[in-house]
N, C-alpha and C positions, 0 to 999 in steps of 0.2 A: 443452591446457588444458580443464578441465571448464566446462561451461556453467553460469552462475549461474542459480539458480531464483528466479523472482519470482512471488509470489502477488498477483494482481490482483483486488480486491474492489470490485464495483460492480453495481448492479441495473439499469443501462441496457445492454441486450444489444448495441445497435449500437456504443456506446462501447467496451465490452469487446472486441468483434471488432476494431475499429479499433486500439486500443492494443495488444492481443495481437499483431496482425499486425506492427505497428511494432517491438515488442520482439523478436519472433521473428526478424524480418529483421535486427535488430541483434545477434543471436547469443545471446539469452537463452532459457531454457526457461521457458515461462509456464504457470502453473496458475491457474484462475479459480474464484471463488466469487461468488454473487449475493446473499448476505445475511450478517449478522453471525454467526449460529450456524454456517453452513457455513464461514465464514472461520476460525473457531476450530478446527473439526474438521480443515480442510485444513492448518493450521499444524502440527498434531500429526502428521498422516500424511505430509505432503509435505516438511516441514522446509525452507521457503524461506530464501534468503539475504537477501531484502528483501520488504516488503509494501507494495503500493500500495492505499490504503484510502479509500473514499468515506465521508463522514460520514452522509449520509441513506440508511440501509439498513433493509430490513425485519428484523424479529425482534430484532436487537440493533444499536443505532446505532454508528457508527464510533468515537466518543469512548469508549464503554464497551469495545468490542473492543480498542482501543489500550491503555486502562488495564489491562484484564485480562491482556493479553500482557506489558506492562511490569512487572506485579506478580508475574509467574511467572518464577522464576530459569531455567527451561528455555528461555524464549523472549525474555527481556528484552534480549538483545543483538542481536536482529533489528531492523534499521532499519525504521521505519514512516514512509512518505511519505503524508501526507494529500493526497487528490486530490478536490477538491470544488468545487461551484458557490458554496458559502458563503464570501463574501469579507469578512464582518464581522470587526472586530477581536476581538469577543467569542469568535467561533468559533476564531480563531487562538490566543487565550489558553487556551481550554478544551483545545485540541489539545496545546498545549505542556504544560499541567498533566497531561494524560493520558500524556505521555511521547513524543509524536510527534517524529521527528527532522527532518522538513521538511514544508513546506506549499505546495502548488501549486493555484491556482484554475483552474476551467474557465470559459470556453474557455481552452485552453492552447496553448502553442507546443511542438510535438513535440520539437524540438531541445533546448529548455530542460528538458523532462521527462527526456530521455535523459541530458543533462549532469548533472542532479541525481541520477539513479540511479547514474551512474558515480561521482560524488563520495561518495555514501553507501556504496557497496560498497567503495571504496578506504579510507574512514575506518574501516570495521568489519573490514577485512582479509578 
């Protein structure tokens, strides 16, 4: 079975290392980006099966990145999991409007993150 590729987008290096390690140990191929512009470039070159996206990013914020991907027929089928410290209802609504498939707040429970990733990948086949 091919490893599923996940693009992890966050500007916190320590968090990226932690989550990358956890995902790699769970059998995923992980590609990282540290800002919104890099995320959009990596989606085009790496073709991930799922994107884990922070909202507070340099250059282009997560809501814009999500909306741009969901507006593009080449990438709109890729599930986007918003992964952020922003727990306000307004942020959740904006994420939904941008087309996000799921929303997890930090601090997070690693098992809950893995379970949500599995669900999204199964839904999208």
